[in-house]
Structure formats: structure tokens, C-alpha cells
N, C-alpha and C positions, 0 to 999 in steps of 0.2 A: 389359891398361894401355894406360893412356892420353897417347899420343905429339903430343907439337905441334912441326912445323918451322918454322921461319923464318916463322913467322906475321906478319902485317904486314895493318893497316886505315889505307887513307888515305883522310881528306875533305879535299881540293883540294890545298894544298900542306902542308896539317897530314899527319902521319903518329900516328895514335893509339896505335897498335901497332906496335913498328919490329923485325920481326926476332925476333920471340920463340919459342926455344924450349927444351921441358919436356918430362921423361919422370913420369907421376906414378904410382906402383905402387900396385895394387888395394890397398884398405881404407885407405889411409893419411890423416890427415887435415891437409890442405896449407895455411898462414894464404900469402893475398898481399895484399901490404902496398906502402903510398908514399904520396905526397901525392895530395890532390885532383888528378883532372888526367891522372895516372899513367898512365893505359890499363887499371886493374883491370876496371872496370864492360865496357869495350866487349872484353878478354879472354873474361871469361867467357860475355856476349853471344853473340861468335862461337865458343864451341864447342858452347853451347847452340844455333849457329845462328838465334839470332834478326836478328845481322846477321852477312852475310858478308863474307870477308875478303877482302881486296885480292892477296893474295898469300901463300904457302905451304899447308901441310895440316896437318889435322887428320887422327889414325888413331887406334881403339880395336883393339884387336885386329885381325882382319882387314878391319876395316870403314872406307872411306875416308871418314868425316863430310862432307870438303870438295865431295864430289861427290852426297850423297843429295840426290832430290827426291822431292816428293809422298808418298806413303804410305810410303817408306823414311826420309823424315828426320820426317814424323811419330811412326815409331817409336822412332827416336833421342831425340826429345824426350822420352817414355817412358821409356827408359832412363838418360835425363840428365835429371833435375829439375833445374827451378831455383826460387830462392826469391830474393824481391826485397823491397828495404828496405818495400814501400807496402803487402806483406803481399798483395794481391790478391787480397780474398776477396769476394765479393758480400754486401756489408752487410744485404742485405731479407730473404736464405736462412737457413734454421739453420745451426748449425756442422756436424751432420752432414751434411747436404747438399752445404756447400761440401768436405768433406776427401772424397765419394763424387764429386765432380769427379775426381778423381787417378784413377779407374777408367775415365775416357771411352775409353782407347784397349784398354780392354780388355774391352767392351759394345756392342756394334749400337746403331749408331744412335738409333733408334726407341725403344729401350729406355731413353737416358740422355735425352731429350727427353722424355719421357711420365714421367721421375724411374721408371719400371717397375726398381728395384735388386735385386736377388737377395738371399738373406736371407744367403749367403755375402759378397757386397759388403758389406753393412750390417754384419756380423762380421767383418770385416777395418778397417772404418774406427772403430768403436769400440774395437777393438782399439787401432788405432794413436794415438788420445784419450784411453786409458787409462795407454798409455803414457807418455805427456807431461801426467797429474793433473787432465785436460780432458775425462773422460767426462761426470761433472754436469754440461755445457757443451752436452750431444750438440744439446739441443732448443732452447738460447737461437741467437737470431738474431746474427748474426756482428758487429753495427754496435756491438752491447751492448755487445762484450769491451774490456779495457785493450789498448792497442799489446801486450804480452808476450803474451798471449793469445792475441791474433790472431796474432801470429806464430808461436806454438807449432803454434794448427791450421796453417798454413800448412806446416808443419814435416810435421806428419801426412798432411796433403793429399800432400805428397811420398813420406811415405813408401808409400803406399796404392799408388803407381803401380809399385812393385816397381823401384824404380831400382835401377843399377849405380854411379851418382856422383849427386852432390849437388851443387848449385852453387850458394851462398850469397852474393849480393852486395850487402853492406852491412846483416845484416840484426839487427844492433843500434843502426845509428849513430841512430835516434830514441829509443832507450828509456832509462829509469831505469836505476841498476845493481842494484835488484834483478831486474828483466826481463830486465837485460845477461845476467846471470849464470843466470838457468831458461833461456833459449833457448838460452845455447851448451853448457850440459848437455844441453838435447836434443838439440843437433845431433851431441856427442861420444856422446851415448848410443846416437843411428841409426849411427853410426861403428862405438862397438865393439860394440854387441849384433849388428848385421845385416852387418857386417863391408862397411859400402856407402863409397866415399872419396868424400871431402867436400873439394871448392876452398870455402873461404872468405875475400871480401874484408873484411877489415879495419883500420879507423882507428888502435884503441889495438894498441901494441906488447905493453902487459904482457897484453893480451887474448889477443894471438899467442902469445905467449911461455905461456902457462899452459894453450893449448887443445891447438896445433899442434903438430904431430911434424915438420915441416919448416918451411920462410918461403921465400914467392919475393918478392925486393923489384924493385919497379917502378920505374923514375926516365923519365920524357918516354919511355914507352915502351916502354923496354929493359929487360932482366933486369939489373940491377947485384949482385945476394946474391942467394945461393941455399944455403939451409945450416937447420941446425939450428935448435933453440930458443936454445939455450946459445950459438949461435956468434952470435947478435944480439946484439952489444955498443953499448954507448953509442956508442964511435965510427961503428959502421957505422950508427944511428941518422940522426947528424949527417949522413952522407954520405947518407943517404936521405931524409930530411926538411930539414935544414940549420936554419934559422932556430927552424921547430915541431915538434921533436924533443922538446922540454922537453913541448910539450902532448900530446901522441901517446903517454907516458911515463907515465900517472896509473898505481894503483897496478889491477890487475885484480881485480873483484868475486867475492867468495866465495874467492880462492886459486886457488891451481893444482887443474886438474883431474884426477878420481883416475886411476889407472893403468889403462893400457890394458888389454880383456879379451881371449883368441881371438874369433874373429866364430862367432855363430851361425846357424844360419839363419834368413831373412826372416819377418816375421810373413805366414802363411798362415790 
């Protein structure tokens, strides 16, 4: 279980995250919602330790994530994969190599630098691409893909890390409705098929309702709502977003996500 205890991030006189406490059950799909500047991205970046907390603790099982340094911290980032709005692919490299970068924590540095990937690693990367209908693009340059295709490659790269948690920071913010649905379906597939816990920052409340089994609402860095998707009423949305509520309650592309299935073993 991932446990966040009184987590705080201070920037001068401003608290981007202010005393957040959460318990995230294994295998859950949790949406983090709120206005821009509410602290959503800062929260996920602290869980991954891309930013250090000013106070509080992050616990995962018996591990105090806030105390990790060096190789132990690198190992945590392997267990806790991060997906960004900007995709963070290397455009000049082919898709397969970009996905294989997710194996860096599993292979010796000299092998990765020389691109001496094992057949097992290649098979794992191809299987991840195939699971998101991207196998046919393995040899294409990453910068030749659409935004939605690049994001699915980024999810495949996260999957080959063999993570226990995926943190997705506004993964569909710059995508059209069709690609939004494809990317959210890919995250839901990783969650359902492999039992990977997903924390996903979302702007659209209807997307959050459609795909997440639990929601956490942030305002000014604090948790002001926590509950199931059907608990997110229009009144709660107005409390969270104020005058912006109508703008973030567009219809979710493609309707509700399919029913959750029992987790299976990860790709191997």
C-alpha cells in the first residue's frame, strides 16, 4: 500500500502541497482532480521523488520513500513509473529503443549505452507495444508519431519497467478526444491486466468519473474531496472548480471504461 502522511511542499511563503494524507490501495485506479495550480503535479512528482517534500512522509510497504538516496532512490523510480504530459520520448530514436529505455534499471549500464539489449528485453518491449496496438510502429522514429501514439509509447515504456505504480501527470491534456480515449484505455488496460496501481492527474471530471474507481480532489494544495466516482456530484465540482466547473465537465470520450477485471501477472 502507498501511504502519504502529512505531505508538504513549500516554495518560499507558498505551500504548493499542504499537509496531504492519503492511503492508496494496491491495484486501484485513482484520479487526482482540481484546478490548475491546485498541487496535483507537485504531489505526483514528490511521490516519484523528482521533487523532495518539505515535510511529511511517503511510505510504500516497509519502505520510507522520503528517506531514499542513491541507488535505492533509482530503484524506487523503477518501481514507480512516471508518465508526463510532454511524452518525454527521444524523437530521433525509433519507437522500440524508446520503450527499451524503460529497462535501464534492469540491465548493466555498458549494455544500455551500447544498445546491447537482450532478446528477452526486446521481446518484452515488443509485447508492451503490441498490447497498445503500437507494434507496427516499432521501427518508426518517435517524432513521426501523433501525440496519442507517442503517449501510448510512453505508457509501454513505463510498463517494461515492471512497475508496481504508474504516476500519470495530465497524460491527455494536449490530445484530441479520440487519442484521449486511446491513452486512457491504455492506462486502464495496464491497471486491469497487470494489477498496476495508477495515480492519474486529470482535468476533465467526466474522464475521471469514467475511468477512476476513486477520486482525490485538491484545492490550494489540500485534499478537499475523497470518494468514489459517483460521489463526485455537481455541487462537489463547483466547490472544487468554482466558475470553471462547467468547462471541465465535458462528456468523456467514448463513454465509461469497461468493467474492471481481476489482475493478472505482469508481462514477462
